[in-house]
N, C-alpha and C positions, 0 to 999 in steps of 0.2 A: 596374440594368438589366432585372431582371423586371418590374418596376412597369411601365418603359416599354414593354416588349412587350406586356404587357397592356393598357397604355392605348391604344398603336396599333393591336392585334387589335381592339378596340372601336370605332376608326375605320374600320378596314376592313370590317367587319361593316355597320357605320352606312350609309357612302357606297356600298356594294355595293346596298343595298337602294334608295338613292337613284337610283341608276342603273336597277336594277329598274323602278321606279316611271314614271321617265322615259322608259324605253324603252317600257312600256306606252302611255304618253299619246302618243307620237309615232306607234306603230302604230295607234291609234285617231283619227288626226287627220280622218278620212274617214267616221267611225262617225256616224250619226245621233244627234243630241241627246246625243253623249258628254260628259260631264265630268271634265276633267283632275283628277287626283288631287296634291294639294300635301303635301310630307314635313317634318314639323318636327322637330327634334333638341333634347335637354337634355342638361347634362351631369351626370354621376355624381357619387354623394357623394364628399367629401372624407374624407381620412384623415391623422391627425397623422405626422409623419416621427419615427421615433427620434432623439433626442439624447444626445450624451456628457453626462456630467456634468461640464461644467466650470464655476468658479466664475466669477462675475459679480456686479457690483455694483447696488445699486437694485431695482427691481420686476423679477421675471422678464419676459423677453418674451415676445411671442404665440406660443406653439410654431407652427413652420414645418407647412404642410398640403401633401399633395400629391393632385391629382386622380386619378380612377380611369377617366376618359376620356369617352365619349360613347355616346348610345344613340337611336334613333328613338323618339319621344314618341307621334306620332300622323301618320297618313295620312288627309286629310280631302278631301272632295269639294270642288271649287270652284262658288261658286254664281253666276258670271258669265254673263251671256246669250249664249249663241251667234247667230250672225247667221242671217238667215232666207233661204232659198233658196226661190224661186216654182219650182213642179213643173207646175202647173195640173191636177194628178190630184184628182178631187173627194172622195177619201179619205185624202189627206194632211193633216195636223194639225199646226200648231206652238203652244205656249204661251209667248204674250209675258208676261212676268212671272213671279209665282211661282205654284208649283203642279205637279202631277203627275197624270199619269192613272192610273186604277187597274185592274188587269187580274187576271184568274183564271188561276193555274197548272195544269198538269194534275194535281196531288195536291189540289186545291181550295183552296189558300190563296192570300192576296191578295198582291201584290206591285206596286211603284208604278214608273213610268217617267214621261220626258218624250220618249219616241220615238213619233211621230205617223205613220209610214208603215203605215197599217192596209189592208186588203183585208177583203173579205166572204167569208164561209165558205159552206156549203150552207143554212144557216139565216138567212143574211142579218144575221148578227151581224160587227161589227167584229173583226178579230182582228190580233194581230202576224205577222210572219214567224215561222213555227214554230207556229203554231196556237194561241198565248196570248190570249184571249178578253178584250175590253174588258168592264169592269164598269160599268153596268149593261148586260145584252145589250139588243138593240133587236129580233131576230125581225122583220128586214125582209121577208122571203120570205111572211110572212103579209100583205103590200101588193101582193104580185104581181097584176098586172092592174089594180090600181087607182092605181098611181103609176109616173112615169117616171123608171127609176134612173138614165139619164143626167143627170137635173136635181137629184140628190141633194146636198145642201149642210148646212154646219154654220156656224150664225151666231157671232160672238164671244163671244154669251152662252151658247153651247152648245146650241142647239135644234138638233135634226135635223130638217130638212123637205124636201119636193119638191114638185112640180107634180104635179098629177093627169094621167093617162094620158087622152090625148085619143082619141075614136073616129074613124071616116071619116066619120060622120056629121056630128059637130061641126067635121072639118076643112072639109067640103063647104060647111056652112052659116055665114053670119056676117051679124049684123044691123048693121054698121058697114059704113060707105063702106069701099072699098079703103084699105088703109093705116093705117086707125084702129083696128083691131083690135091693132096692134102697140103701139100707147099703151097698151093697158088690161092691166093686169097679171093673168095667170091667178091662181085660188085655190091657196092655198099648204096643203098637207097637211103637220101637225107630227107627226113620227115618235117623238120621245124626246127625253130631256134628259141631257147630259154633265154630269159633275160633274169639280171638281178636287180634290186634296188636299194638304193643306200640314202640315208638321211643324214644332215649335218649335226644333229643331236640325238642319235637312237636313244638314249637313255630315258627320253622325255616322251617316247611313244607309250599310246594310251593301250593297254591291254582289255580285252573285252570276252575272254574266254575262247573256247575251242582252239588255242594256241594262235589266236590271230591277235593282231597289233592294228592301231589307227593312227594316223599321223596328227599332231597337236601344233599347237601354235608355237610352242617350244622346240617342236623336232624338226620344223622346216618340212618344205614340199619334198616328194619323193624324187630321186635323180636315177635316170635308167642307164643301165651299161650292160655290157657283155660280161659273162665269166671270163675271170683270167685278166681283165683290163686292169690297168692302175687303179687301186683304188676299191676294187672288187675282188671277192675270193674267187676259189673254185668249185665246181661240183663234183662229189665224188659218186660214183654210180655205184649201186649194190650196198650203200651204207647208211645210217641214221645217226644224226648227231644227239647225244646222249643228254641229258641236262645236266646242267654245271653247278648244281647244288653241291656245295662241299659239306657233307653231314657233321665233320668236325666243327667246322666254323659256326653251322647254325645249332648245334648242342650248345657250343659256348655262349651263342647269344642268348638262346633260350635261358641258361643259366643266369647270365647276368641280367637278362630281363625279369626274371623270377626274382632275384634278390633284390633290385632296385624297385620292383613293384612291392615286395614284403616291407622294404625300409620305408618307404613312402606312406604305404599303409600304418605303419607304426607309428612314425611320426606324427601323422594324422591324427592318428586316436590318443596320442600323449598332449597333442594341441587341444583337443576337444576336453580332455579330462581336466586341465589346466583352466581352460575357459570356463567350464561347469564348476571348478573350484572359486575362482575368481568371483563368479557372479553369487556363489553361495556366501563370501564375506560380508555381503551386505544385510544377510539375513539374520 
């Protein structure tokens, strides 16, 4: 009975962790570019059962074994692409395909994210909510008076560009017949280049909150590339990536984890009752 109690206790711990992870996934169903976590289990090592020394004919049989229960082997990030939501904001970005943006944390260290809900800070740099700076910085405020910030756009290849700021004299003068100037595109000013970063094993990135991920020993070092290159996704301007949480799958996992937790709890209670009954036989 003591072995049964130990085995079911390992199940209680494992399925409690499964429910915790599932609850976290459901809570972040509306978080931008959130990647759901997936829990994997493995069985613990076996041990041979003690046998009475009874006589037997022929070769000795295989010794019976008893398992030790289960444990969580890994909690990894899902790599599934989230659906795209059009926002129309010229600073919202989504990565379609593989790759992460790199940002600079307040302590100067690098982190990686797929969340693209950026805004401009006082220096004209793209920042995430909370002030985490996109790397490399753009310093767009240096272009103030030269470009029209309302036309700021990022191409699928990650090139940051905008139209030049028109003066009143340019607005009043036109060498073209009425309506013809609308067919002639204005000159475009290139302001910078965004990069994407890839990992050999992105499922092993370590989540630290605020939609940020850190490399681990299992993920490998970051590999820099241009959006659209082989192995790297493209950038969609004016879109955000939704969380890839499948609510139907999460509810199914929640129900399965609940039933397994209840079954382990019931089996543990029965083993405890039988152990108490065995002890009372001596009295």
